[in-house]
C-alpha angles and dihedrals in degrees: 000000000000090000090053090051093049093046097047093106095052110104126214115290120275129168099249099049091120090061090057092057102258117153119244092250090054092051090048092050091049090053091047090052090051092050092047093050092049091049096048095041093060114103093209117125115214121211125196122196124191124196122186130185129192121198123191118201 
């Protein structure tokens, strides 16, 4: 919640953010937000299957 408040002025990521005077941490946070939105917007369901085997000698 605090992070959202502090990052409210950071725009969406674009390649030339450093030329506009954004700090490295702001550019990184913008990229993280972009990656999070892409991940959570996907409609793909992931399935994980585990198989274990125990052998006694």
